N, CA, C, O and the ligand as a Tripos MOL2 file, in Angstrom:
@<TRIPOS>MOLECULE
protein
  269   267    68     0     0
PROTEIN
NO_CHARGES

@<TRIPOS>ATOM
      1 N           0.8570   -1.1870    0.0000 N.3       1 MET1
      2 CA          0.0000    0.0000    0.0000 C.3       1 MET1
      3 C           0.8840    1.2260    0.0000 C.2       1 MET1
      4 O           1.8930    1.2910    0.7030 O.2       1 MET1
      5 N           0.4880    2.1880   -0.7970 N.am      2 THR2
      6 CA          1.2510    3.4330   -0.8540 C.3       2 THR2
      7 C           0.6510    4.4580    0.0980 C.2       2 THR2
      8 O          -0.4720    4.3180    0.5820 O.2       2 THR2
      9 N           1.4400    5.4820    0.3430 N.am      3 ARG3
     10 CA          0.9420    6.5530    1.2170 C.3       3 ARG3
     11 C          -0.2800    7.2150    0.5960 C.2       3 ARG3
     12 O          -1.2230    7.5700    1.3030 O.2       3 ARG3
     13 N          -0.2680    7.3820   -0.7320 N.am      4 ASP4
     14 CA         -1.4180    8.0090   -1.3860 C.3       4 ASP4
     15 C          -2.6900    7.1900   -1.1640 C.2       4 ASP4
     16 O          -3.7880    7.7450   -1.1110 O.2       4 ASP4
     17 N          -2.5420    5.8950   -1.0380 N.am      5 GLY5
     18 CA         -3.7140    5.0640   -0.8090 C.3       5 GLY5
     19 C          -4.3900    5.3770    0.5200 C.2       5 GLY5
     20 O          -5.5860    5.1450    0.6940 O.2       5 GLY5
     21 N          -3.6060    5.9060    1.4500 N.am      6 LEU6
     22 CA         -4.1640    6.2380    2.7650 C.3       6 LEU6
     23 C          -4.5810    7.6950    2.8780 C.2       6 LEU6
     24 O          -5.4720    8.0320    3.6590 O.2       6 LEU6
     25 N          -3.9380    8.5610    2.0990 N.am      7 THR7
     26 CA         -4.1750    9.9840    2.2930 C.3       7 THR7
     27 C          -4.9390   10.6340    1.1530 C.2       7 THR7
     28 O          -5.4070   11.7630    1.3000 O.2       7 THR7
     29 N          -5.0800    9.9550    0.0190 N.am      8 ALA8
     30 CA         -5.7810   10.5680   -1.1080 C.3       8 ALA8
     31 C          -7.2580   10.7190   -0.7990 C.2       8 ALA8
     32 O          -7.8060   10.0240    0.0570 O.2       8 ALA8
     33 N          -7.8860   11.6320   -1.5050 N.am      9 LYS9
     34 CA         -9.3220   11.8270   -1.3220 C.3       9 LYS9
     35 C         -10.0660   10.5800   -1.7780 C.2       9 LYS9
     36 O          -9.6510    9.8930   -2.7120 O.2       9 LYS9
     37 N         -11.1450   10.3110   -1.1140 N.am     10 THR10
     38 CA        -11.9470    9.1520   -1.5140 C.3      10 THR10
     39 C         -12.6720    9.4670   -2.8200 C.2      10 THR10
     40 O         -12.9800   10.6270   -3.0910 O.2      10 THR10
     41 N         -12.9460    8.4430   -3.6300 N.am     11 PRO11
     42 CA        -13.6640    8.7040   -4.8750 C.3      11 PRO11
     43 C         -15.0650    9.2030   -4.5980 C.2      11 PRO11
     44 O         -15.6400    8.9530   -3.5380 O.2      11 PRO11
     45 N         -15.5980    9.9120   -5.5710 N.am     12 ALA12
     46 CA        -16.9500   10.4410   -5.4220 C.3      12 ALA12
     47 C         -17.9300    9.2930   -5.2320 C.2      12 ALA12
     48 O         -17.7780    8.2190   -5.8130 O.2      12 ALA12
     49 N         -18.9230    9.5420   -4.4160 N.am     13 GLU13
     50 CA        -19.9290    8.5160   -4.1550 C.3      13 GLU13
     51 C         -20.7080    8.2370   -5.4330 C.2      13 GLU13
     52 O         -21.1340    9.1600   -6.1280 O.2      13 GLU13
     53 N         -20.8870    6.9770   -5.7300 N.am     14 PHE14
     54 CA        -21.5880    6.6020   -6.9490 C.3      14 PHE14
     55 C         -22.9110    5.9650   -6.5880 C.2      14 PHE14
     56 O         -23.0170    5.2010   -5.6290 O.2      14 PHE14
     57 N         -23.8960    6.2900   -7.3620 N.am     15 GLY15
     58 CA        -25.2050    5.7070   -7.1310 C.3      15 GLY15
     59 C         -26.2830    6.7000   -7.4880 C.2      15 GLY15
     60 O         -25.9860    7.7950   -7.9670 O.2      15 GLY15
     61 N         -27.5110    6.3410   -7.2660 N.am     16 ALA16
     62 CA        -28.6360    7.2190   -7.5610 C.3      16 ALA16
     63 C         -29.8320    6.7550   -6.7420 C.2      16 ALA16
     64 O         -29.8470    5.6620   -6.1770 O.2      16 ALA16
     65 N         -30.8230    7.6200   -6.7010 N.am     17 VAL17
     66 CA        -32.0600    7.2920   -6.0000 C.3      17 VAL17
     67 C         -32.9850    6.5740   -6.9750 C.2      17 VAL17
     68 O         -33.1690    7.0180   -8.1090 O.2      17 VAL17
     69 N         -33.5570    5.4780   -6.5340 N.am     18 CYS18
     70 CA        -34.5160    4.7330   -7.3440 C.3      18 CYS18
     71 C         -35.7930    5.5590   -7.4890 C.2      18 CYS18
     72 O         -36.2920    6.1170   -6.5120 O.2      18 CYS18
     73 N         -36.3200    5.6340   -8.7210 N.am     19 CYS19
     74 CA        -37.5280    6.4420   -8.9450 C.3      19 CYS19
     75 C         -38.7800    5.7230   -8.4650 C.2      19 CYS19
     76 O         -39.8540    6.3250   -8.4710 O.2      19 CYS19
     77 N         -38.6930    4.4850   -8.0550 N.am     20 ILE20
     78 CA        -39.8580    3.7450   -7.5660 C.3      20 ILE20
     79 C         -39.8950    3.7490   -6.0400 C.2      20 ILE20
     80 O         -40.8660    4.2090   -5.4380 O.2      20 ILE20
     81 N         -38.8430    3.2390   -5.4230 N.am     21 CYS21
     82 CA        -38.8540    3.0890   -3.9620 C.3      21 CYS21
     83 C         -38.1340    4.2290   -3.2450 C.2      21 CYS21
     84 O         -38.1550    4.2920   -2.0160 O.2      21 CYS21
     85 N         -37.4950    5.1350   -4.0000 N.am     22 ARG22
     86 CA        -36.7990    6.2960   -3.4310 C.3      22 ARG22
     87 C         -35.6430    5.8960   -2.5330 C.2      22 ARG22
     88 O         -35.2210    6.6840   -1.6870 O.2      22 ARG22
     89 N         -35.1270    4.6960   -2.6960 N.am     23 CYS23
     90 CA        -33.9740    4.2520   -1.9190 C.3      23 CYS23
     91 C         -32.7110    4.4970   -2.7280 C.2      23 CYS23
     92 O         -32.7340    4.4720   -3.9590 O.2      23 CYS23
     93 N         -31.6070    4.7340   -2.0270 N.am     24 TRP24
     94 CA        -30.3280    4.9110   -2.6790 C.3      24 TRP24
     95 C         -29.8280    3.5520   -3.1410 C.2      24 TRP24
     96 O         -29.8190    2.5950   -2.3680 O.2      24 TRP24
     97 N         -29.4130    3.4660   -4.3960 N.am     25 THR25
     98 CA        -28.8710    2.2130   -4.9130 C.3      25 THR25
     99 C         -27.4810    2.4580   -5.4650 C.2      25 THR25
    100 O         -27.2240    3.4950   -6.0760 O.2      25 THR25
    101 N         -26.5920    1.5140   -5.2540 N.am     26 LEU26
    102 CA        -25.2280    1.6160   -5.7650 C.3      26 LEU26
    103 C         -25.1250    1.0440   -7.1670 C.2      26 LEU26
    104 O         -24.0610    1.1240   -7.7800 O.2      26 LEU26
    105 N         -26.2040    0.4670   -7.6960 N.am     27 ALA27
    106 CA        -26.2100   -0.0910   -9.0470 C.3      27 ALA27
    107 C         -27.4010    0.4710   -9.8210 C.2      27 ALA27
    108 O         -28.2850   -0.2840  -10.2260 O.2      27 ALA27
    109 N         -27.4340    1.7940  -10.0310 N.am     28 PRO28
    110 CA        -28.5910    2.3840  -10.6990 C.3      28 PRO28
    111 C         -28.6390    2.0090  -12.1800 C.2      28 PRO28
    112 O         -27.6130    1.9470  -12.8570 O.2      28 PRO28
    113 N         -29.8530    1.7630  -12.6620 N.am     29 LEU29
    114 CA        -30.0590    1.4660  -14.0720 C.3      29 LEU29
    115 C         -30.9260    2.5720  -14.6620 C.2      29 LEU29
    116 O         -31.9940    2.8590  -14.1200 O.2      29 LEU29
    117 N         -30.5030    3.1960  -15.7490 N.am     30 PRO30
    118 CA        -31.3190    4.2530  -16.3460 C.3      30 PRO30
    119 C         -32.5840    3.6600  -16.9480 C.2      30 PRO30
    120 O         -32.5140    2.7560  -17.7810 O.2      30 PRO30
    121 N         -33.7330    4.1610  -16.5310 N.am     31 VAL31
    122 CA        -35.0050    3.6080  -17.0030 C.3      31 VAL31
    123 C         -35.8610    4.6260  -17.7450 C.2      31 VAL31
    124 O         -36.7300    4.2360  -18.5240 O.2      31 VAL31
    125 N         -35.6430    5.9100  -17.5270 N.am     32 ARG32
    126 CA        -36.4250    6.9380  -18.2100 C.3      32 ARG32
    127 C         -35.5220    8.1200  -18.5090 C.2      32 ARG32
    128 O         -34.5940    8.4260  -17.7590 O.2      32 ARG32
    129 N         -35.8150    8.7710  -19.6150 N.am     33 TYR33
    130 CA        -35.0880    9.9600  -20.0210 C.3      33 TYR33
    131 C         -36.1260   11.0190  -20.3060 C.2      33 TYR33
    132 O         -36.9050   10.8930  -21.2500 O.2      33 TYR33
    133 N         -36.1430   12.0720  -19.4890 N.am     34 VAL34
    134 CA        -37.2070   13.0640  -19.5700 C.3      34 VAL34
    135 C         -36.6400   14.3550  -20.1630 C.2      34 VAL34
    136 O         -35.7790   14.9980  -19.5630 O.2      34 VAL34
    137 N         -37.1390   14.7290  -21.3620 N.am     35 GLU35
    138 CA        -36.7590   16.0030  -21.9710 C.3      35 GLU35
    139 C         -37.5330   17.1160  -21.2860 C.2      35 GLU35
    140 O         -38.7160   16.9610  -20.9820 O.2      35 GLU35
    141 N         -36.8680   18.2360  -21.0440 N.am     36 ARG36
    142 CA        -37.5350   19.3710  -20.4330 C.3      36 ARG36
    143 C         -37.2950   20.6080  -21.2830 C.2      36 ARG36
    144 O         -36.2060   20.7960  -21.8250 O.2      36 ARG36
    145 N         -38.3020   21.4370  -21.3970 N.am     37 MET37
    146 CA        -38.1540   22.6760  -22.1520 C.3      37 MET37
    147 C         -37.3530   23.6920  -21.3520 C.2      37 MET37
    148 O         -36.7130   24.5700  -21.9310 O.2      37 MET37
    149 N         -37.3810   23.5820  -20.0280 N.am     38 SER38
    150 CA        -36.7860   24.6120  -19.1800 C.3      38 SER38
    151 C         -35.3400   24.3410  -18.7890 C.2      38 SER38
    152 O         -34.7290   25.1460  -18.0860 O.2      38 SER38
    153 N         -34.7960   23.2420  -19.2270 N.am     39 GLY39
    154 CA        -33.4240   22.9940  -18.8150 C.3      39 GLY39
    155 C         -32.8990   21.6710  -19.3430 C.2      39 GLY39
    156 O         -33.4260   21.0950  -20.2950 O.2      39 GLY39
    157 N         -31.8600   21.2210  -18.7000 N.am     40 ALA40
    158 CA        -31.2150   19.9840  -19.1300 C.3      40 ALA40
    159 C         -32.1530   18.7990  -18.9230 C.2      40 ALA40
    160 O         -32.9540   18.8050  -17.9880 O.2      40 ALA40
    161 N         -32.0660   17.7910  -19.7760 N.am     41 PRO41
    162 CA        -32.9030   16.6130  -19.5880 C.3      41 PRO41
    163 C         -32.5380   15.8650  -18.3180 C.2      41 PRO41
    164 O         -31.4320   16.0050  -17.7950 O.2      41 PRO41
    165 N         -33.4750   15.0720  -17.8300 N.am     42 ILE42
    166 CA        -33.2890   14.3150  -16.5960 C.3      42 ILE42
    167 C         -33.2990   12.8320  -16.9240 C.2      42 ILE42
    168 O         -34.1350   12.3650  -17.6970 O.2      42 ILE42
    169 N         -32.3870   12.1080  -16.3460 N.am     43 THR43
    170 CA        -32.3940   10.6550  -16.4360 C.3      43 THR43
    171 C         -32.8810   10.1040  -15.1050 C.2      43 THR43
    172 O         -32.3400   10.4320  -14.0490 O.2      43 THR43
    173 N         -33.9050    9.2670  -15.1660 N.am     44 LEU44
    174 CA        -34.4100    8.6240  -13.9580 C.3      44 LEU44
    175 C         -33.7820    7.2430  -13.8440 C.2      44 LEU44
    176 O         -33.6120    6.5430  -14.8430 O.2      44 LEU44
    177 N         -33.4440    6.8630  -12.6330 N.am     45 TYR45
    178 CA        -32.7940    5.5830  -12.3830 C.3      45 TYR45
    179 C         -33.6730    4.7130  -11.4900 C.2      45 TYR45
    180 O         -34.5210    5.2120  -10.7510 O.2      45 TYR45
    181 N         -33.4590    3.4350  -11.5720 N.am     46 ALA46
    182 CA        -34.1530    2.4930  -10.6920 C.3      46 ALA46
    183 C         -33.1400    1.4860  -10.1720 C.2      46 ALA46
    184 O         -32.1190    1.2190  -10.8050 O.2      46 ALA46
    185 N         -33.4470    0.9370   -9.0050 N.am     47 CYS47
    186 CA        -32.6160   -0.1210   -8.4590 C.3      47 CYS47
    187 C         -32.8720   -1.3910   -9.2940 C.2      47 CYS47
    188 O         -33.9240   -1.4950   -9.9240 O.2      47 CYS47
    189 N         -31.9640   -2.3310   -9.3130 N.am     48 PRO48
    190 CA        -32.1370   -3.5320  -10.1570 C.3      48 PRO48
    191 C         -33.4580   -4.2680   -9.9360 C.2      48 PRO48
    192 O         -34.0670   -4.6690  -10.9280 O.2      48 PRO48
    193 N         -33.9490   -4.4760   -8.7100 N.am     49 PRO49
    194 CA        -35.2300   -5.1810   -8.5560 C.3      49 PRO49
    195 C         -36.3940   -4.4270   -9.1890 C.2      49 PRO49
    196 O         -37.3020   -5.0550   -9.7340 O.2      49 PRO49
    197 N         -36.3900   -3.0900   -9.1310 N.am     50 HIS50
    198 CA        -37.4940   -2.3270   -9.7050 C.3      50 HIS50
    199 C         -37.2920   -2.0870  -11.1990 C.2      50 HIS50
    200 O         -38.2710   -1.9520  -11.9320 O.2      50 HIS50
    201 N         -36.0590   -2.0340  -11.6600 N.am     51 ALA51
    202 CA        -35.8120   -1.7840  -13.0850 C.3      51 ALA51
    203 C         -36.3960   -2.9070  -13.9400 C.2      51 ALA51
    204 O         -36.8800   -2.6550  -15.0440 O.2      51 ALA51
    205 N         -36.3550   -4.1290  -13.4460 N.am     52 GLU52
    206 CA        -36.8810   -5.2320  -14.2530 C.3      52 GLU52
    207 C         -38.4030   -5.2640  -14.2680 C.2      52 GLU52
    208 O         -38.9890   -6.0070  -15.0550 O.2      52 GLU52
    209 N         -39.0580   -4.4770  -13.4190 N.am     53 THR53
    210 CA        -40.5170   -4.4250  -13.4280 C.3      53 THR53
    211 C         -41.0540   -3.3340  -14.3450 C.2      53 THR53
    212 O         -42.2540   -3.2940  -14.6180 O.2      53 THR53
    213 N         -40.1810   -2.4440  -14.8250 N.am     54 LEU54
    214 CA        -40.6230   -1.3200  -15.6490 C.3      54 LEU54
    215 C         -40.5430   -1.6770  -17.1280 C.2      54 LEU54
    216 O         -39.7020   -2.4730  -17.5460 O.2      54 LEU54
    217 N         -41.4230   -1.0800  -17.9020 N.am     55 THR55
    218 CA        -41.3720   -1.2390  -19.3450 C.3      55 THR55
    219 C         -40.1910   -0.4300  -19.8690 C.2      55 THR55
    220 O         -40.0460    0.7440  -19.5270 O.2      55 THR55
    221 N         -39.3570   -1.0370  -20.6850 N.am     56 PRO56
    222 CA        -38.1930   -0.3100  -21.1830 C.3      56 PRO56
    223 C         -38.5960    0.8870  -22.0420 C.2      56 PRO56
    224 O         -39.5440    0.8110  -22.8220 O.2      56 PRO56
    225 N         -37.8720    1.9810  -21.8920 N.am     57 ALA57
    226 CA        -38.0610    3.1760  -22.7050 C.3      57 ALA57
    227 C         -36.7190    3.5280  -23.3310 C.2      57 ALA57
    228 O         -35.6700    3.2020  -22.7760 O.2      57 ALA57
    229 N         -36.7460    4.1880  -24.4760 N.am     58 PRO58
    230 CA        -35.4720    4.5000  -25.1320 C.3      58 PRO58
    231 C         -34.6440    5.5030  -24.3400 C.2      58 PRO58
    232 O         -35.1900    6.4230  -23.7310 O.2      58 PRO58
    233 N         -33.3600    5.3280  -24.3480 N.am     59 ASN59
    234 CA        -32.4240    6.2640  -23.7720 C.3      59 ASN59
    235 C         -31.8510    7.1090  -24.8990 C.2      59 ASN59
    236 O         -32.0120    6.7550  -26.0670 O.2      59 ASN59
    237 N         -31.1910    8.2070  -24.5840 N.am     60 PRO60
    238 CA        -30.6560    9.0800  -25.6320 C.3      60 PRO60
    239 C         -29.7690    8.3140  -26.6010 C.2      60 PRO60
    240 O         -28.8850    7.5630  -26.1900 O.2      60 PRO60
    241 N         -30.0110    8.5090  -27.8760 N.am     61 GLY61
    242 CA        -29.1870    7.8960  -28.8980 C.3      61 GLY61
    243 C         -29.6790    6.5460  -29.3620 C.2      61 GLY61
    244 O         -29.2070    6.0560  -30.3870 O.2      61 GLY61
    245 N         -30.5980    5.9260  -28.6630 N.am     62 GLU62
    246 CA        -31.0420    4.5790  -29.0500 C.3      62 GLU62
    247 C         -31.9730    4.5910  -30.2520 C.2      62 GLU62
    248 O         -32.0880    3.5840  -30.9500 O.2      62 GLU62
    249 N         -32.6430    5.7170  -30.5070 N.am     63 LEU63
    250 CA        -33.5880    5.7760  -31.6140 C.3      63 LEU63
    251 C         -32.9800    6.3870  -32.8750 C.2      63 LEU63
    252 O         -33.6260    6.4340  -33.9220 O.2      63 LEU63
    253 N         -31.7500    6.8490  -32.7740 N.am     64 GLU64
    254 CA        -31.1220    7.4460  -33.9370 C.3      64 GLU64
    255 C         -30.6950    6.3440  -34.8960 C.2      64 GLU64
    256 O         -30.2480    5.2720  -34.4890 O.2      64 GLU64
    257 N         -30.8480    6.6460  -36.1950 N.am     65 ALA65
    258 CA        -30.4850    5.6770  -37.2110 C.3      65 ALA65
    259 C         -28.9640    5.4560  -37.2130 C.2      65 ALA65
    260 O         -28.1750    6.3840  -37.0340 O.2      65 ALA65
    261 N         -28.5980    4.2070  -37.4210 N.am     66 ASP66
    262 CA        -27.1690    3.8880  -37.5210 C.3      66 ASP66
    263 C         -26.6260    4.4650  -38.8160 C.2      66 ASP66
    264 O         -27.2900    4.4190  -39.8520 O.2      66 ASP66
    265 N         -25.4290    5.0010  -38.7560 N.am     67 THR67
    266 CA        -24.8180    5.5560  -39.9620 C.3      67 THR67
    267 C         -23.6130    4.7640  -40.3560 C.2      67 THR67
    268 O         -22.9630    5.0820  -41.3520 O.2      67 THR67
    269 ZN        -36.2660    0.6090   -6.1460 Zn       68 ZN68
@<TRIPOS>BOND
     1     1     2 1
     2     2     3 1
     3     3     4 2
     4     3     5 am
     5     5     6 1
     6     6     7 1
     7     7     8 2
     8     7     9 am
     9     9    10 1
    10    10    11 1
    11    11    12 2
    12    11    13 am
    13    13    14 1
    14    14    15 1
    15    15    16 2
    16    15    17 am
    17    17    18 1
    18    18    19 1
    19    19    20 2
    20    19    21 am
    21    21    22 1
    22    22    23 1
    23    23    24 2
    24    23    25 am
    25    25    26 1
    26    26    27 1
    27    27    28 2
    28    27    29 am
    29    29    30 1
    30    30    31 1
    31    31    32 2
    32    31    33 am
    33    33    34 1
    34    34    35 1
    35    35    36 2
    36    35    37 am
    37    37    38 1
    38    38    39 1
    39    39    40 2
    40    39    41 am
    41    41    42 1
    42    42    43 1
    43    43    44 2
    44    43    45 am
    45    45    46 1
    46    46    47 1
    47    47    48 2
    48    47    49 am
    49    49    50 1
    50    50    51 1
    51    51    52 2
    52    51    53 am
    53    53    54 1
    54    54    55 1
    55    55    56 2
    56    55    57 am
    57    57    58 1
    58    58    59 1
    59    59    60 2
    60    59    61 am
    61    61    62 1
    62    62    63 1
    63    63    64 2
    64    63    65 am
    65    65    66 1
    66    66    67 1
    67    67    68 2
    68    67    69 am
    69    69    70 1
    70    70    71 1
    71    71    72 2
    72    71    73 am
    73    73    74 1
    74    74    75 1
    75    75    76 2
    76    75    77 am
    77    77    78 1
    78    78    79 1
    79    79    80 2
    80    79    81 am
    81    81    82 1
    82    82    83 1
    83    83    84 2
    84    83    85 am
    85    85    86 1
    86    86    87 1
    87    87    88 2
    88    87    89 am
    89    89    90 1
    90    90    91 1
    91    91    92 2
    92    91    93 am
    93    93    94 1
    94    94    95 1
    95    95    96 2
    96    95    97 am
    97    97    98 1
    98    98    99 1
    99    99   100 2
   100    99   101 am
   101   101   102 1
   102   102   103 1
   103   103   104 2
   104   103   105 am
   105   105   106 1
   106   106   107 1
   107   107   108 2
   108   107   109 am
   109   109   110 1
   110   110   111 1
   111   111   112 2
   112   111   113 am
   113   113   114 1
   114   114   115 1
   115   115   116 2
   116   115   117 am
   117   117   118 1
   118   118   119 1
   119   119   120 2
   120   119   121 am
   121   121   122 1
   122   122   123 1
   123   123   124 2
   124   123   125 am
   125   125   126 1
   126   126   127 1
   127   127   128 2
   128   127   129 am
   129   129   130 1
   130   130   131 1
   131   131   132 2
   132   131   133 am
   133   133   134 1
   134   134   135 1
   135   135   136 2
   136   135   137 am
   137   137   138 1
   138   138   139 1
   139   139   140 2
   140   139   141 am
   141   141   142 1
   142   142   143 1
   143   143   144 2
   144   143   145 am
   145   145   146 1
   146   146   147 1
   147   147   148 2
   148   147   149 am
   149   149   150 1
   150   150   151 1
   151   151   152 2
   152   151   153 am
   153   153   154 1
   154   154   155 1
   155   155   156 2
   156   155   157 am
   157   157   158 1
   158   158   159 1
   159   159   160 2
   160   159   161 am
   161   161   162 1
   162   162   163 1
   163   163   164 2
   164   163   165 am
   165   165   166 1
   166   166   167 1
   167   167   168 2
   168   167   169 am
   169   169   170 1
   170   170   171 1
   171   171   172 2
   172   171   173 am
   173   173   174 1
   174   174   175 1
   175   175   176 2
   176   175   177 am
   177   177   178 1
   178   178   179 1
   179   179   180 2
   180   179   181 am
   181   181   182 1
   182   182   183 1
   183   183   184 2
   184   183   185 am
   185   185   186 1
   186   186   187 1
   187   187   188 2
   188   187   189 am
   189   189   190 1
   190   190   191 1
   191   191   192 2
   192   191   193 am
   193   193   194 1
   194   194   195 1
   195   195   196 2
   196   195   197 am
   197   197   198 1
   198   198   199 1
   199   199   200 2
   200   199   201 am
   201   201   202 1
   202   202   203 1
   203   203   204 2
   204   203   205 am
   205   205   206 1
   206   206   207 1
   207   207   208 2
   208   207   209 am
   209   209   210 1
   210   210   211 1
   211   211   212 2
   212   211   213 am
   213   213   214 1
   214   214   215 1
   215   215   216 2
   216   215   217 am
   217   217   218 1
   218   218   219 1
   219   219   220 2
   220   219   221 am
   221   221   222 1
   222   222   223 1
   223   223   224 2
   224   223   225 am
   225   225   226 1
   226   226   227 1
   227   227   228 2
   228   227   229 am
   229   229   230 1
   230   230   231 1
   231   231   232 2
   232   231   233 am
   233   233   234 1
   234   234   235 1
   235   235   236 2
   236   235   237 am
   237   237   238 1
   238   238   239 1
   239   239   240 2
   240   239   241 am
   241   241   242 1
   242   242   243 1
   243   243   244 2
   244   243   245 am
   245   245   246 1
   246   246   247 1
   247   247   248 2
   248   247   249 am
   249   249   250 1
   250   250   251 1
   251   251   252 2
   252   251   253 am
   253   253   254 1
   254   254   255 1
   255   255   256 2
   256   255   257 am
   257   257   258 1
   258   258   259 1
   259   259   260 2
   260   259   261 am
   261   261   262 1
   262   262   263 1
   263   263   264 2
   264   263   265 am
   265   265   266 1
   266   266   267 1
   267   267   268 2
@<TRIPOS>SUBSTRUCTURE
     1 MET1         2 RESIDUE 1 A MET
     2 THR2         6 RESIDUE 1 A THR
     3 ARG3        10 RESIDUE 1 A ARG
     4 ASP4        14 RESIDUE 1 A ASP
     5 GLY5        18 RESIDUE 1 A GLY
     6 LEU6        22 RESIDUE 1 A LEU
     7 THR7        26 RESIDUE 1 A THR
     8 ALA8        30 RESIDUE 1 A ALA
     9 LYS9        34 RESIDUE 1 A LYS
    10 THR10       38 RESIDUE 1 A THR
    11 PRO11       42 RESIDUE 1 A PRO
    12 ALA12       46 RESIDUE 1 A ALA
    13 GLU13       50 RESIDUE 1 A GLU
    14 PHE14       54 RESIDUE 1 A PHE
    15 GLY15       58 RESIDUE 1 A GLY
    16 ALA16       62 RESIDUE 1 A ALA
    17 VAL17       66 RESIDUE 1 A VAL
    18 CYS18       70 RESIDUE 1 A CYS
    19 CYS19       74 RESIDUE 1 A CYS
    20 ILE20       78 RESIDUE 1 A ILE
    21 CYS21       82 RESIDUE 1 A CYS
    22 ARG22       86 RESIDUE 1 A ARG
    23 CYS23       90 RESIDUE 1 A CYS
    24 TRP24       94 RESIDUE 1 A TRP
    25 THR25       98 RESIDUE 1 A THR
    26 LEU26      102 RESIDUE 1 A LEU
    27 ALA27      106 RESIDUE 1 A ALA
    28 PRO28      110 RESIDUE 1 A PRO
    29 LEU29      114 RESIDUE 1 A LEU
    30 PRO30      118 RESIDUE 1 A PRO
    31 VAL31      122 RESIDUE 1 A VAL
    32 ARG32      126 RESIDUE 1 A ARG
    33 TYR33      130 RESIDUE 1 A TYR
    34 VAL34      134 RESIDUE 1 A VAL
    35 GLU35      138 RESIDUE 1 A GLU
    36 ARG36      142 RESIDUE 1 A ARG
    37 MET37      146 RESIDUE 1 A MET
    38 SER38      150 RESIDUE 1 A SER
    39 GLY39      154 RESIDUE 1 A GLY
    40 ALA40      158 RESIDUE 1 A ALA
    41 PRO41      162 RESIDUE 1 A PRO
    42 ILE42      166 RESIDUE 1 A ILE
    43 THR43      170 RESIDUE 1 A THR
    44 LEU44      174 RESIDUE 1 A LEU
    45 TYR45      178 RESIDUE 1 A TYR
    46 ALA46      182 RESIDUE 1 A ALA
    47 CYS47      186 RESIDUE 1 A CYS
    48 PRO48      190 RESIDUE 1 A PRO
    49 PRO49      194 RESIDUE 1 A PRO
    50 HIS50      198 RESIDUE 1 A HIS
    51 ALA51      202 RESIDUE 1 A ALA
    52 GLU52      206 RESIDUE 1 A GLU
    53 THR53      210 RESIDUE 1 A THR
    54 LEU54      214 RESIDUE 1 A LEU
    55 THR55      218 RESIDUE 1 A THR
    56 PRO56      222 RESIDUE 1 A PRO
    57 ALA57      226 RESIDUE 1 A ALA
    58 PRO58      230 RESIDUE 1 A PRO
    59 ASN59      234 RESIDUE 1 A ASN
    60 PRO60      238 RESIDUE 1 A PRO
    61 GLY61      242 RESIDUE 1 A GLY
    62 GLU62      246 RESIDUE 1 A GLU
    63 LEU63      250 RESIDUE 1 A LEU
    64 GLU64      254 RESIDUE 1 A GLU
    65 ALA65      258 RESIDUE 1 A ALA
    66 ASP66      262 RESIDUE 1 A ASP
    67 THR67      266 RESIDUE 1 A THR
    68 ZN68       269 GROUP 0 **** ****
């Protein structure tokens, strides 16, 4: 182990809030992409147990024709 391993800043916390159960999940899956007129689009995430219960919706770039 190096000294940096003990003194370096910890990595940013990764994860997201599930849009169904509102619990923090460390393995978020993007399930919805919401375009907004007033600002940047929003990506909604779900935890793995809830993501498999939702109907899949396209994410950005999935509907664009292949070139
Ligand atoms: Zn959930």
